[in-house]
C-alpha positions, -999 to +999 in steps of 0.1 A: -124+544+786-104+568+806-100+601+787-067+609+802-050+581+783-028+592+753-033+586+717-008+560+704+008+569+670+025+539+654+053+549+631+077+579+629+075+590+593+061+623+578+024+614+583+030+601+619+047+633+628+020+653+612-005+634+634+017+643+665+017+680+654-021+680+649-027+664+683-002+688+699-021+718+685-053+705+701-035+697+734-043+660+732-017+638+748+001+612+726+029+587+725+047+580+692+064+547+688+090+543+660+110+511+655+140+529+639+168+546+657+153+580+648+121+594+634+121+593+596+142+561+596+126+548+565+129+582+548+166+581+554+168+548+535+157+566+504+174+598+513+193+599+480+161+600+460+146+633+448+109+636+454+084+643+427+064+669+446+078+702+458+081+713+494+047+730+492+030+696+493+054+678+517+049+697+549+019+696+573+002+729+583+002+722+620+038+711+619+048+743+601+031+764+628+049+746+656+082+749+638+077+786+630+072+792+668+108+780+673+122+803+646+124+777+619+126+790+583+106+771+558+124+759+527+114+774+493+080+759+485+087+753+448+119+733+453+120+695+451+137+680+482+155+647+484+145+623+512+176+634+532+166+671+528+131+662+539+146+647+571+172+674+578+151+704+571+117+693+583+113+659+601+143+662+624+136+698+635+100+689+641+108+659+662+133+679+683+107+704+694+102+702+731+064+698+727+069+666+706+103+652+716+093+641+751+064+620+737+085+602+710+099+567+717+124+554+691+138+519+688+103+507+699+090+479+678+053+473+681+045+436+684+007+437+690-022+460+695-055+449+711-082+460+734-070+453+770-083+420+781-102+414+748-095+393+717-113+404+685-142+379+692-154+396+723-179+424+720-196+433+753-178+463+769-153+464+741-154+502+734-150+510+770-117+490+772-085+509+765-062+499+737-030+481+748+001+484+727+028+457+732+062+468+721+098+459+725+124+485+735+159+478+746+152+441+745+124+445+770+087+439+763+067+469+774+030+478+774+012+511+768-025+519+773-041+543+748-075+559+742-071+558+704-046+544+679-033+559+646-015+534+625+009+553+603+034+526+597+034+528+559+045+500+536+082+507+532+093+478+554+073+452+535+083+454+498+067+432+473+086+401+462+097+396+426+075+365+420+050+368+392+019+361+413+027+383+443+044+355+463+081+349+466+097+334+435+112+300+441+146+304+459+140+342+462+145+340+500+177+319+495+194+345+473+185+376+492+221+388+491+217+393+453+186+414+457+181+450+467+144+460+474+138+496+465+162+520+448+199+516+458+222+546+461+239+542+428+256+576+430+270+569+464+279+541+487+265+513+465+279+524+431+308+499+432+284+471+438+267+476+405+293+492+383+303+469+354+278+443+365+248+427+348+218+441+367+181+431+364+155+457+375+121+442+383+091+464+383+070+488+361+064+518+383+083+551+387+107+534+412+118+510+385+122+538+360+142+558+385+165+528+391+169+523+353+179+559+348+205+558+377+219+526+362+222+543+328+243+571+345+265+544+360+268+527+326+281+559+310+310+558+334+313+520+333+303+508+298+305+471+309+274+476+329+245+457+314+209+466+322+179+443+320+144+456+326+119+429+336+082+437+335+049+418+336+032+443+314+024+435+278+045+463+264+071+487+280+052+517+265+025+511+291+048+524+319+060+558+306+031+579+319+019+613+308+052+630+301+046+668+297+009+665+307+019+652+342+009+675+370+042+668+387+068+677+361+097+658+377+076+626+375+066+631+339+103+637+330+112+603+343+089+585+319+102+606+290+138+599+297+131+562+301+113+561+268+144+576+251+167+549+266+144+522+254+143+537+219+181+539+219+184+502+228+204+510+259+182+488+281+174+451+274+136+448+277+119+416+289+081+420+287+059+403+295+082+382+317+068+364+347+095+354+372+088+319+386+122+312+403+159+319+406+188+295+401+225+300+407+250+293+380+285+300+391+286+334+408+255+346+389+218+340+390+194+330+362+158+344+363+135+316+353+103+327+335+073+308+323+088+301+289+123+317+289+153+325+311+174+355+317+209+343+323+240+356+339+226+383+363+249+396+390+224+418+409+187+423+411+169+455+420+134+447+431+113+479+425+079+462+425+062+483+451+052+474+487+023+461+507+009+468+542+017+447+573-014+438+593+002+412+615+004+433+647-032+444+645-046+410+640-067+411+673-083+444+663-114+446+642-101+463+611-112+462+575-092+462+543-102+459+506-097+423+495-077+432+464-058+464+471-055+459+509-064+496+513-090+512+536-122+500+519-138+533+511-107+544+491-107+513+469-128+526+440-107+558+439-072+543+438-077+509+422-049+506+395-072+482+376-095+512+369-071+541+372-035+547+362-034+575+388-046+584+422-077+604+415-087+610+450-114+633+463-108+650+497-113+624+524-108+621+562-120+605+593-153+593+579-137+574+551-109+561+573-131+549+601-126+513+611-149+488+627-127+492+658-138+525+674-110+551+676-086+530+655-074+545+622-051+534+594-036+565+577-009+575+553+005+552+526-008+522+546-043+534+540-036+530+503-026+494+507-008+481+476-018+511+454+014+531+446-003+565+442-001+580+477+010+617+482+021+631+515-004+660+512-032+634+512-019+618+545-016+652+562-053+660+555-062+625+567-046+630+601-059+666+605-094+652+601-087+623+624-072+645+651-103+667+649-126+637+654-106+625+684-110+659+699-147+658+693-146+687+667-169+670+642-174+701+620-137+703+614-134+666+609-160+666+582-147+697+564-120+680+545-100+698+518-072+686+497-047+709+479-028+690+453-013+699+419-041+710+395-033+687+366-027+650+364-027+625+337-050+596+342-063+567+322-089+540+329-099+507+313-130+524+299-115+557+285-084+569+267-057+589+285-068+624+294-058+654+314-078+659+346-081+695+359-096+695+393-083+705+427-079+673+445-071+652+414-035+641+410-017+612+396+015+601+411+035+574+428+040+573+465+064+601+477+084+573+492+089+559+457 
């Protein structure tokens, strides 16, 4: 393979830009392809949400060094930014740096990645062939050759459906206009859509809890607002988390506040409830369960997590855990069937290495369907990967992970407990 070819970074979120910064510091050429109109396009979609982790854990070291050279002043490390603040104060200034900007292509939707002239079946000479990235920009199909590929596309664009078994519920695709996937801006542009309506929130993670709390604030101003919380778990108490023991206080507070609302009877709880289908009755929807129905719903907020999209790397030799769809070597550390948190030891290039030489899946996509990714984890991943691409194997192997010291974790074989270890943290994805 020709060494002068750039590294292709797919995605334009925080981890992708961290990869760009790490490669820039090592003077390795790269091209970053982002399908949105700007970097951080997905972050802006949850810009109204406050993050659980403070600035200290949301900025990459190499990126901060490059920004500091331009006179940038870092925000207070202890403050909790919103997604919009993360974009305005960090991602946008980083992408505007001359050393990065000229290598960033926005509105570039990747269609396929393969070895040039090779499908995934062919082996002889494979590692010597460059990667070829096929992407659409300005309605024109273009091709880019690369020496390595870093897939940092995340999972935001592929939210989980509301169906009980991981597939779309019957008629879910028909009634998309009733469904918002993620957390809507209930304090801003979308408040009128939900005020005074009957709203069903589907999900059991912190995103669902966040949506419930925002709806409650809306209900205080518009008492006609009715809130249904639809969960597959056996009891709602299973979702409240560690409260004061949580290593990220803002996250622990969410569970505590939600527990209070449930105790007060402000929220209608449906658990366990397995959604099989939707049906329209007048202007409203009915949620059809296995043995009961929730009737008269005006709006559905689907906060059931997300999953990775592997369609565009189909002709690469990649590996993913069969259940979590994460990078295989991370599965035992983040499997929610074993852990209620992301108890993750420091890991880097060695754990992320794929069967396809010089192809890496990083960031929240490396966690597959597990909802416990933190940005600091992704930053260490790409630091190690960039070192490996540069041939600096001692740096690539020396992985360290600085995370909040305390998390609350439980497993199927032990009661809830506090974990005190650098590199142990429980928390949902910072993209909620």
